[in-house]
LOBA-436844 format. One record per atom (N, C-alpha, C): x, y, z; residue in one letter. Coordinates in nm, 3 decimals. Layout:
BEGIN
xx|yy|zz|r
X|Y|Z|A $
...
***
This chain:
BEGIN
xx|yy|zz|r
1.447|-1.212|0.684|M $
1.493|-1.061|0.592|M $
1.443|-1.048|0.398|M $
1.373|-0.928|0.418|I $
1.324|-0.947|0.334|I $
1.402|-0.834|0.200|I $
1.418|-0.884|0.078|T $
1.547|-0.826|-0.023|T $
1.468|-0.746|-0.123|T $
1.500|-0.658|-0.180|R $
1.439|-0.561|-0.302|R $
1.532|-0.510|-0.344|R $
1.524|-0.471|-0.485|K $
1.612|-0.419|-0.554|K $
1.535|-0.285|-0.598|K $
1.545|-0.187|-0.630|L $
1.568|-0.081|-0.661|L $
1.590|0.022|-0.742|L $
1.503|0.079|-0.851|V $
1.569|0.171|-0.935|V $
1.525|0.300|-0.936|V $
1.668|0.395|-0.977|Y $
1.611|0.544|-0.962|Y $
1.566|0.567|-1.131|Y $
1.464|0.590|-1.140|R $
1.419|0.663|-1.272|R $
1.290|0.788|-1.323|R $
1.286|0.795|-1.425|E $
1.171|0.926|-1.407|E $
1.033|0.875|-1.420|E $
0.988|0.964|-1.368|D $
0.801|0.956|-1.349|D $
0.715|0.969|-1.473|D $
0.698|0.867|-1.545|S $
0.635|0.902|-1.702|S $
0.512|1.009|-1.716|S $
0.452|1.018|-1.579|E $
0.343|1.056|-1.578|E $
0.372|1.231|-1.489|E $
0.451|1.261|-1.460|H $
0.498|1.396|-1.345|H $
0.644|1.388|-1.395|H $
0.695|1.345|-1.492|G $
0.830|1.375|-1.488|G $
0.950|1.443|-1.413|G $
0.924|1.346|-1.296|I $
1.023|1.394|-1.196|I $
1.088|1.195|-1.179|I $
1.155|1.260|-1.114|S $
1.280|1.122|-1.084|S $
1.261|1.091|-0.945|S $
1.255|0.957|-0.930|G $
1.231|0.839|-0.771|G $
1.245|0.733|-0.757|G $
1.239|0.661|-0.688|W $
1.283|0.547|-0.709|W $
1.114|0.452|-0.717|W $
1.151|0.361|-0.752|F $
1.055|0.245|-0.830|F $
1.142|0.069|-0.759|F $
1.013|0.004|-0.735|L $
1.080|-0.124|-0.716|L $
1.125|-0.174|-0.868|L $
1.225|-0.246|-0.879|K $
1.255|-0.269|-0.992|K $
1.193|-0.314|-1.110|K $
1.103|-0.384|-1.043|D $
1.011|-0.494|-1.171|D $
0.839|-0.399|-1.173|D $
0.824|-0.299|-1.142|A $
0.722|-0.172|-1.136|A $
0.735|-0.166|-1.270|A $
0.592|-0.184|-1.317|P $
0.530|-0.144|-1.440|P $
0.580|-0.026|-1.482|P $
0.620|0.055|-1.583|S $
0.660|0.182|-1.637|S $
0.524|0.319|-1.581|S $
0.416|0.284|-1.643|S $
0.298|0.359|-1.551|S $
0.313|0.411|-1.439|S $
0.340|0.321|-1.314|F $
0.396|0.355|-1.183|F $
0.403|0.529|-1.123|F $
0.393|0.558|-1.061|N $
0.465|0.696|-0.981|N $
0.592|0.646|-0.929|N $
0.682|0.751|-0.880|A $
0.773|0.724|-0.826|A $
0.719|0.743|-0.665|A $
0.848|0.683|-0.642|S $
0.780|0.616|-0.466|S $
0.894|0.729|-0.353|S $
0.817|0.803|-0.231|N $
0.891|0.879|-0.112|N $
0.895|0.692|-0.085|N $
1.003|0.765|0.087|G $
0.990|0.657|0.163|G $
0.881|0.580|0.195|G $
0.761|0.680|0.264|R $
0.640|0.593|0.293|R $
0.613|0.489|0.156|R $
0.595|0.499|0.050|M $
0.534|0.422|-0.053|M $
0.670|0.304|-0.077|M $
0.759|0.304|-0.072|I $
0.842|0.201|-0.037|I $
0.843|0.101|0.052|I $
0.812|0.166|0.166|A $
0.766|0.092|0.317|A $
0.666|0.026|0.309|A $
0.527|0.084|0.213|H $
0.391|0.042|0.189|H $
0.443|-0.069|0.089|H $
0.525|-0.055|-0.005|D $
0.545|-0.141|-0.101|D $
0.636|-0.321|-0.033|D $
0.677|-0.274|0.065|I $
0.763|-0.393|0.087|I $
0.726|-0.441|0.217|I $
0.636|-0.411|0.310|L $
0.602|-0.429|0.445|L $
0.434|-0.503|0.431|L $
0.369|-0.427|0.343|E $
0.211|-0.453|0.313|E $
0.152|-0.520|0.208|E $
0.264|-0.511|0.120|H $
0.227|-0.571|-0.007|H $
0.211|-0.768|0.002|H $
0.166|-0.814|-0.097|F $
0.225|-0.964|-0.101|F $
0.325|-1.023|-0.185|F $
0.266|-0.961|-0.288|A $
0.323|-1.001|-0.427|A $
0.428|-0.901|-0.472|A $
0.556|-0.946|-0.562|D $
0.651|-0.878|-0.630|D $
0.577|-0.765|-0.713|D $
0.426|-0.790|-0.782|T $
0.406|-0.707|-0.829|T $
0.285|-0.596|-0.793|T $
0.266|-0.469|-0.769|T $
0.124|-0.438|-0.717|T $
0.022|-0.392|-0.838|T $
0.057|-0.425|-0.934|E $
-0.069|-0.338|-1.037|E $
-0.221|-0.443|-1.081|E $
-0.195|-0.528|-1.019|H $
-0.370|-0.567|-0.980|H $
-0.407|-0.505|-0.887|H $
-0.578|-0.504|-0.861|V $
-0.685|-0.429|-0.789|V $
-0.649|-0.533|-0.662|V $
-0.686|-0.646|-0.675|H $
-0.707|-0.736|-0.603|H $
-0.592|-0.733|-0.452|H $
-0.437|-0.761|-0.523|D $
-0.294|-0.707|-0.477|D $
-0.350|-0.590|-0.349|D $
-0.360|-0.468|-0.471|E $
-0.344|-0.325|-0.382|E $
-0.439|-0.346|-0.282|E $
-0.602|-0.442|-0.288|C $
-0.693|-0.416|-0.170|C $
-0.600|-0.532|-0.073|C $
-0.571|-0.645|-0.083|Q $
-0.507|-0.703|0.058|Q $
-0.377|-0.605|0.119|Q $
-0.324|-0.499|0.023|A $
-0.225|-0.437|0.068|A $
-0.279|-0.343|0.191|A $
-0.430|-0.294|0.128|L $
-0.472|-0.200|0.252|L $
-0.532|-0.307|0.363|L $
-0.595|-0.396|0.332|G $
-0.593|-0.493|0.470|G $
-0.474|-0.479|0.565|G $
-0.379|-0.540|0.503|A $
-0.232|-0.548|0.585|A $
-0.201|-0.384|0.652|A $
-0.228|-0.286|0.588|Y $
-0.218|-0.152|0.640|Y $
-0.300|-0.154|0.760|Y $
-0.408|-0.212|0.801|I $
-0.479|-0.213|0.911|I $
-0.384|-0.282|1.029|I $
-0.306|-0.405|1.014|L $
-0.221|-0.454|1.095|L $
-0.117|-0.384|1.130|L $
-0.013|-0.263|0.999|T $
0.069|-0.254|0.993|T $
0.087|-0.123|1.044|T $
-0.037|-0.043|1.052|R $
-0.045|0.067|1.059|R $
-0.137|0.135|1.189|R $
-0.255|0.066|1.204|L $
-0.351|0.075|1.252|L $
-0.328|-0.004|1.425|L $
-0.303|-0.151|1.407|D $
-0.315|-0.222|1.523|D $
-0.149|-0.164|1.607|D $
-0.077|-0.118|1.521|T $
0.066|-0.081|1.549|T $
0.084|0.039|1.626|T $
-0.022|0.151|1.583|E $
-0.061|0.291|1.631|E $
0.004|0.388|1.589|E $
0.111|0.305|1.451|Y $
0.183|0.411|1.408|Y $
0.115|0.514|1.293|Y $
-0.004|0.455|1.248|Y $
-0.053|0.599|1.178|Y $
-0.108|0.690|1.283|Y $
-0.131|0.642|1.383|Y $
-0.226|0.742|1.460|Y $
-0.074|0.841|1.568|Y $
-0.007|0.755|1.525|E $
0.123|0.874|1.568|E $
0.167|0.974|1.485|E $
0.199|0.952|1.335|K $
0.174|1.015|1.251|K $
0.135|1.110|1.155|K $
0.007|1.032|1.154|F $
-0.134|1.078|1.093|F $
-0.242|1.103|1.167|F $
-0.257|1.144|1.253|S $
-0.372|1.152|1.355|S $
-0.466|1.259|1.310|S $
-0.446|1.371|1.222|I $
-0.509|1.448|1.190|I $
-0.655|1.387|1.126|I $
-0.632|1.266|1.058|Y $
-0.728|1.223|0.970|Y $
-0.805|1.068|0.998|Y $
-0.868|1.071|1.031|Q $
-0.947|0.969|1.108|Q $
-0.885|0.837|0.990|Q $
-0.866|0.688|1.031|P $
-0.798|0.597|0.931|P $
-0.908|0.569|0.842|P $
-0.978|0.569|0.853|Y $
-1.103|0.518|0.711|Y $
-1.101|0.622|0.645|Y $
-1.087|0.761|0.659|E $
-1.083|0.854|0.564|E $
-0.938|0.843|0.474|E $
-0.855|0.787|0.509|A $
-0.754|0.767|0.428|A $
-0.761|0.640|0.361|A $
-0.819|0.552|0.422|L $
-0.845|0.444|0.326|L $
-0.975|0.419|0.212|L $
-1.051|0.517|0.243|A $
-1.157|0.538|0.179|A $
-1.119|0.646|0.022|A $
-1.025|0.733|0.070|S $
-0.936|0.775|-0.077|S $
-0.835|0.694|-0.154|S $
-0.799|0.599|-0.092|E $
-0.746|0.497|-0.171|E $
-0.869|0.400|-0.232|E $
-0.950|0.369|-0.183|L $
-1.090|0.294|-0.239|L $
-1.163|0.341|-0.336|L $
-1.129|0.483|-0.343|A $
-1.225|0.566|-0.403|A $
-1.171|0.606|-0.545|A $
-0.960|0.561|-0.514|S $
-0.943|0.565|-0.622|S $
-0.911|0.443|-0.708|S $
-0.927|0.334|-0.645|L $
-0.933|0.231|-0.760|L $
-1.089|0.201|-0.779|L $
-1.186|0.221|-0.711|L $
-1.270|0.199|-0.788|L $
-1.289|0.286|-0.901|L $
-1.254|0.394|-0.920|R $
-1.256|0.462|-1.047|R $
-1.231|0.404|-1.151|R $
-1.099|0.310|-1.147|G $
-1.034|0.240|-1.230|G $
-1.118|0.133|-1.275|G $
-1.197|0.058|-1.177|I $
-1.233|-0.057|-1.219|I $
-1.403|0.004|-1.270|I $
-1.441|0.111|-1.248|M $
-1.569|0.160|-1.341|M $
-1.547|0.228|-1.458|M $
-1.425|0.259|-1.488|E $
-1.411|0.322|-1.580|E $
-1.329|0.201|-1.665|E $
-1.313|0.125|-1.676|D $
-1.272|-0.002|-1.772|D $
-1.158|-0.014|-1.787|D $
-1.028|0.090|-1.676|Y $
-0.907|0.062|-1.696|Y $
-0.863|-0.021|-1.613|Y $
-0.923|-0.111|-1.462|A $
-0.853|-0.206|-1.420|A $
-0.965|-0.268|-1.412|A $
-0.939|-0.420|-1.340|H $
-1.027|-0.523|-1.341|H $
-0.995|-0.609|-1.152|H $
-1.156|-0.604|-1.147|L $
-1.100|-0.669|-0.975|L $
-1.176|-0.812|-1.034|L $
-1.047|-0.913|-0.958|K $
-1.067|-1.046|-0.947|K $
-1.202|-1.113|-0.834|K $
-1.279|-1.190|-0.847|E $
-1.362|-1.204|-0.770|E $
-1.337|-1.286|-0.662|E $
-1.330|-1.203|-0.499|P $
-1.332|-1.284|-0.367|P $
-1.364|-1.408|-0.334|P $
-1.281|-1.487|-0.242|P $
-1.335|-1.597|-0.191|P $
-1.440|-1.528|-0.084|P $
-1.519|-1.559|-0.038|R $
-1.619|-1.561|0.108|R $
-1.535|-1.549|0.250|R $
-1.569|-1.438|0.278|T $
-1.489|-1.387|0.354|T $
-1.548|-1.387|0.509|T $
-1.479|-1.365|0.631|Y $
-1.557|-1.322|0.771|Y $
-1.495|-1.193|0.797|Y $
-1.568|-1.136|0.915|R $
-1.509|-0.997|0.947|R $
-1.414|-0.997|1.059|R $
-1.339|-0.886|1.052|I $
-1.213|-0.910|1.127|I $
-1.213|-0.847|1.266|I $
-1.213|-0.906|1.395|S $
-1.258|-0.880|1.517|S $
-1.113|-0.925|1.592|S $
-1.055|-0.858|1.622|T $
-0.938|-0.905|1.710|T $
-0.925|-0.772|1.845|T $
-0.810|-0.880|1.928|K $
-0.788|-0.787|2.063|K $
-0.794|-0.645|2.008|K $
-0.721|-0.613|1.895|H $
-0.688|-0.478|1.888|H $
-0.816|-0.401|1.868|H $
-0.937|-0.451|1.832|G $
-1.020|-0.394|1.787|G $
-1.098|-0.459|1.695|G $
-1.216|-0.399|1.678|D $
-1.301|-0.475|1.586|D $
-1.312|-0.378|1.441|D $
-1.264|-0.420|1.360|H $
-1.208|-0.358|1.229|H $
-1.327|-0.309|1.182|H $
-1.440|-0.389|1.138|E $
-1.534|-0.398|1.047|E $
-1.584|-0.250|1.048|E $
-1.593|-0.196|1.191|E $
-1.618|-0.054|1.140|E $
-1.553|0.038|1.073|E $
-1.397|0.009|1.100|T $
-1.332|0.120|0.992|T $
-1.360|0.058|0.864|T $
-1.389|-0.055|0.824|L $
-1.415|-0.138|0.706|L $
-1.535|-0.063|0.609|L $
-1.634|-0.056|0.695|I $
-1.792|-0.006|0.637|I $
-1.763|0.167|0.627|I $
-1.709|0.239|0.746|K $
-1.679|0.372|0.671|K $
-1.610|0.396|0.607|K $
-1.498|0.333|0.573|A $
-1.381|0.357|0.450|A $
-1.517|0.325|0.335|A $
-1.541|0.226|0.298|S $
-1.624|0.190|0.216|S $
-1.767|0.283|0.178|S $
-1.842|0.353|0.269|Q $
-1.925|0.418|0.281|Q $
-1.901|0.572|0.193|Q $
-1.728|0.624|0.212|K $
-1.691|0.749|0.202|K $
-1.637|0.737|0.119|K $
-1.567|0.621|0.087|A $
-1.543|0.587|-0.098|A $
-1.638|0.590|-0.176|A $
-1.759|0.538|-0.156|L $
-1.867|0.574|-0.221|L $
-1.942|0.744|-0.242|L $
-1.910|0.811|-0.177|I $
-1.964|0.953|-0.162|I $
-1.863|1.025|-0.275|I $
-1.701|0.974|-0.234|L $
-1.566|1.039|-0.276|L $
-1.598|0.997|-0.432|L $
-1.653|0.871|-0.477|W $
-1.649|0.849|-0.629|W $
-1.761|0.884|-0.664|W $
-1.917|0.980|-0.585|R $
-1.998|1.013|-0.653|R $
-1.930|1.134|-0.710|R $
-1.904|1.162|-0.574|E $
-1.836|1.359|-0.641|E $
-1.789|1.392|-0.799|E $
-1.737|1.262|-0.814|E $
-1.591|1.300|-0.949|E $
-1.653|1.211|-1.040|E $
-1.775|1.138|-1.067|C $
-1.828|1.112|-1.187|C $
-2.002|1.120|-1.193|C $
-1.999|1.101|-1.348|D $
-2.119|1.130|-1.396|D $
-2.194|1.042|-1.370|D $
-2.357|1.043|-1.209|E $
-2.394|0.911|-1.284|E $
-2.510|0.849|-1.388|E $
-2.494|0.918|-1.480|E $
-2.570|0.910|-1.557|E $
-2.500|0.820|-1.638|E $
-2.403|0.809|-1.643|Y $
-2.320|0.700|-1.684|Y $
-2.261|0.611|-1.604|Y $
-2.302|0.597|-1.488|Q $
-2.209|0.546|-1.354|Q $
-2.328|0.464|-1.274|Q $
-2.334|0.311|-1.224|D $
-2.461|0.284|-1.146|D $
-2.339|0.251|-0.997|D $
-2.426|0.350|-0.917|P $
-2.433|0.320|-0.778|P $
-2.396|0.185|-0.747|P $
-2.530|0.127|-0.787|N $
-2.539|-0.019|-0.727|N $
-2.469|-0.103|-0.758|N $
-2.320|-0.090|-0.894|I $
-2.254|-0.185|-0.902|I $
-2.124|-0.153|-0.833|I $
-2.103|0.009|-0.834|A $
-1.994|0.076|-0.727|A $
-2.020|-0.025|-0.644|A $
-2.128|0.011|-0.549|K $
-2.118|-0.087|-0.427|K $
-2.079|-0.250|-0.403|K $
-2.147|-0.304|-0.502|R $
-2.131|-0.418|-0.509|R $
-1.951|-0.440|-0.528|R $
-1.879|-0.336|-0.644|Y $
-1.724|-0.348|-0.628|Y $
-1.676|-0.336|-0.502|Y $
-1.715|-0.228|-0.444|L $
-1.637|-0.228|-0.259|L $
-1.656|-0.352|-0.204|L $
-1.791|-0.375|-0.208|N $
-1.787|-0.491|-0.120|N $
-1.663|-0.571|-0.096|N $
-1.669|-0.623|-0.250|Q $
-1.549|-0.724|-0.286|Q $
-1.431|-0.647|-0.291|Q $
-1.399|-0.517|-0.271|M $
-1.273|-0.457|-0.260|M $
-1.211|-0.496|-0.072|M $
-1.362|-0.442|0.013|I $
-1.365|-0.507|0.120|I $
-1.332|-0.650|0.200|I $
-1.347|-0.734|0.085|A $
-1.323|-0.867|0.099|A $
-1.191|-0.917|0.110|A $
-1.148|-0.854|-0.005|W $
-1.002|-0.903|-0.005|W $
-0.896|-0.786|0.084|W $
-0.968|-0.693|0.139|M $
-0.908|-0.653|0.246|M $
-0.898|-0.736|0.385|M $
-0.977|-0.767|0.358|R $
-1.007|-0.897|0.513|R $
-0.899|-1.019|0.497|R $
-0.895|-1.070|0.346|I $
-0.775|-1.124|0.321|I $
-0.598|-1.062|0.346|I $
-0.611|-0.987|0.332|G $
-0.505|-0.887|0.311|G $
-0.476|-0.894|0.472|G $
-0.548|-0.854|0.599|Y $
-0.528|-0.842|0.704|Y $
-0.448|-0.989|0.756|Y $
-0.568|-1.094|0.723|R $
-0.557|-1.194|0.785|R $
-0.423|-1.284|0.754|R $
-0.381|-1.262|0.611|R $
-0.222|-1.280|0.539|R $
-0.122|-1.214|0.642|R $
-0.149|-1.088|0.673|A $
-0.068|-0.993|0.748|A $
-0.023|-1.049|0.865|A $
-0.152|-1.115|0.950|L $
-0.145|-1.178|1.070|L $
-0.058|-1.302|1.092|L $
-0.043|-1.372|0.958|R $
0.029|-1.463|0.953|R $
0.170|-1.443|0.938|R $
0.227|-1.351|0.804|R $
0.324|-1.311|0.808|R $
0.405|-1.267|0.913|R $
0.307|-1.191|0.960|Y $
0.363|-1.160|1.112|Y $
0.349|-1.175|1.264|Y $
0.349|-1.307|1.266|A $
0.308|-1.387|1.371|A $
0.414|-1.351|1.467|A $
0.509|-1.355|1.475|E $
0.656|-1.364|1.505|E $
0.698|-1.267|1.595|E $
0.676|-1.152|1.506|V $
0.707|-1.008|1.493|V $
0.592|-0.956|1.565|V $
0.672|-0.836|1.672|P $
0.603|-0.767|1.795|P $
0.562|-0.654|1.711|P $
0.442|-0.625|1.726|L $
0.388|-0.504|1.664|L $
0.482|-0.360|1.666|L $
0.532|-0.315|1.776|F $
0.620|-0.242|1.785|F $
0.760|-0.233|1.708|F $
0.809|-0.342|1.656|R $
0.876|-0.366|1.539|R $
0.850|-0.359|1.408|R $
0.718|-0.376|1.424|I $
0.671|-0.336|1.300|I $
0.697|-0.204|1.188|I $
0.589|-0.133|1.352|S $
0.570|0.017|1.332|S $
0.712|0.072|1.309|S $
0.807|0.015|1.391|E $
0.964|0.098|1.417|E $
1.022|0.073|1.216|E $
1.008|-0.071|1.214|T $
1.074|-0.080|1.076|T $
0.999|-0.051|0.947|T $
0.900|0.044|0.969|F $
0.802|0.115|0.842|F $
0.886|0.302|0.880|F $
0.888|0.290|0.985|D $
0.970|0.443|1.059|D $
1.122|0.444|0.949|D $
1.165|0.343|0.971|L $
1.331|0.330|0.949|L $
1.286|0.343|0.789|L $
1.225|0.251|0.749|I $
1.250|0.246|0.581|I $
1.190|0.374|0.496|I $
1.111|0.456|0.594|T $
1.043|0.582|0.489|T $
1.168|0.663|0.542|T $
1.200|0.711|0.656|K $
1.347|0.772|0.666|K $
1.476|0.735|0.572|K $
1.533|0.606|0.581|R $
1.661|0.583|0.490|R $
1.624|0.562|0.382|R $
1.516|0.543|0.304|I $
1.496|0.637|0.150|I $
1.519|0.747|0.147|I $
1.397|0.813|0.195|D $
1.379|0.991|0.203|D $
1.543|1.054|0.267|D $
1.634|1.004|0.335|Q $
1.749|1.086|0.346|Q $
1.856|1.024|0.237|Q $
1.878|0.940|0.157|I $
1.907|0.952|0.050|I $
1.959|1.031|-0.052|I $
2.081|1.097|-0.067|D $
2.078|1.196|-0.128|D $
2.038|1.163|-0.293|D $
2.005|1.224|-0.358|T $
1.949|1.193|-0.504|T $
2.016|1.287|-0.602|T $
2.100|1.390|-0.541|Y $
2.159|1.485|-0.666|Y $
2.226|1.463|-0.766|Y $
2.314|1.362|-0.710|D $
2.415|1.319|-0.840|D $
2.398|1.152|-0.897|D $
2.238|1.143|-0.880|L $
2.230|1.025|-0.868|L $
2.147|1.017|-1.051|L $
2.207|0.943|-1.104|I $
2.162|0.892|-1.268|I $
2.051|0.817|-1.298|I $
1.993|0.837|-1.409|E $
1.888|0.735|-1.483|E $
1.917|0.602|-1.476|E $
1.876|0.547|-1.386|G $
1.937|0.343|-1.405|G $
1.995|0.314|-1.260|G $
1.975|0.416|-1.174|Q $
2.108|0.386|-1.032|Q $
2.015|0.255|-0.996|Q $
2.083|0.199|-0.954|E $
1.975|0.065|-0.856|E $
2.059|0.074|-0.745|E $
1.946|0.014|-0.600|M $
1.964|-0.016|-0.510|M $
1.940|-0.109|-0.433|M $
1.970|-0.172|-0.389|I $
1.964|-0.312|-0.267|I $
1.883|-0.281|-0.138|I $
1.774|-0.285|-0.101|L $
1.716|-0.238|0.011|L $
1.656|-0.366|0.055|L $
1.747|-0.384|0.156|S $
1.759|-0.552|0.289|S $
1.625|-0.492|0.429|S $
1.570|-0.542|0.473|V $
1.496|-0.512|0.585|V $
1.422|-0.643|0.614|V $
1.465|-0.633|0.790|S $
1.411|-0.741|0.878|S $
1.313|-0.703|0.981|S $
1.191|-0.686|0.961|P $
1.065|-0.686|1.074|P $
1.094|-0.743|1.181|P $
1.169|-0.863|1.184|K $
1.154|-0.922|1.330|K $
1.287|-0.840|1.432|K $
1.386|-0.791|1.366|T $
1.481|-0.689|1.439|T $
1.503|-0.546|1.429|T $
1.355|-0.493|1.354|A $
1.360|-0.402|1.304|A $
1.497|-0.288|1.228|A $
1.522|-0.427|1.141|E $
1.715|-0.367|1.089|E $
1.649|-0.323|0.927|E $
1.737|-0.222|0.867|V $
1.693|-0.178|0.767|V $
1.875|-0.116|0.669|V $
1.900|-0.181|0.568|S $
2.021|-0.111|0.555|S $
1.991|-0.156|0.337|S $
2.052|-0.031|0.315|A $
2.024|0.045|0.191|A $
2.173|0.051|0.103|A $
2.182|-0.014|-0.009|R $
2.335|-0.011|-0.052|R $
2.320|0.012|-0.182|R $
2.367|0.148|-0.259|L $
2.357|0.133|-0.397|L $
2.425|0.070|-0.468|L $
2.394|0.033|-0.578|I $
2.497|-0.096|-0.649|I $
2.577|-0.010|-0.775|I $
2.723|-0.029|-0.747|D $
2.842|0.014|-0.830|D $
2.812|-0.004|-0.978|D $
2.810|0.072|-1.095|Y $
2.775|0.047|-1.184|Y $
2.867|-0.097|-1.262|Y $
2.959|-0.118|-1.161|Y $
3.062|-0.217|-1.225|Y $
3.027|-0.352|-1.171|Y $
2.950|-0.368|-1.091|E $
2.917|-0.461|-1.027|E $
2.817|-0.587|-1.131|E $
2.863|-0.692|-1.090|D $
2.782|-0.821|-1.184|D $
2.624|-0.840|-1.139|D $
***
């Protein structure tokens, strides 16, 4: 069972209120159900503020959304590498503009499983991310060779994340992971937030093995 505490508060960047993991940095944006499912099922640390943490979560994404076929059922309008490329390009901008740091990864190996050779997806995502980054940056001040090196390191962290996800969900059928992801998304998005006040907390409990999800608003008078 995975249990997380969420808090309803204002998004400092966009000026709207939404759900956040309790210990998320104040700079984070409000999350919808899908983003909360991402944080709970695909992240490995309580924090999501480091680039290598996010890259590992993107690696887990390959298992939780591609191997399970959840992605193809919900987002088939785009190729998976395109969605991953957008995330990688955003992370790359942060690194290249010096407001994010990427930890050096250990040596990794290509990921090829019974569900397919994911290296092609990783390569295409990296190539597309470089294109997206170039479209938004001034190459006079940005070195594409350095960008490629960072992208290679991010791909390495994604491989690590994928293998960690394999170990985490070794005893969970793929269809259960997909079902759990969908249940978290729907449960969060179905909560009526009209009367909620700033600081309202909620306990979210998730069991991927049995695809059970429960959410309970915490009474203000609870200890």
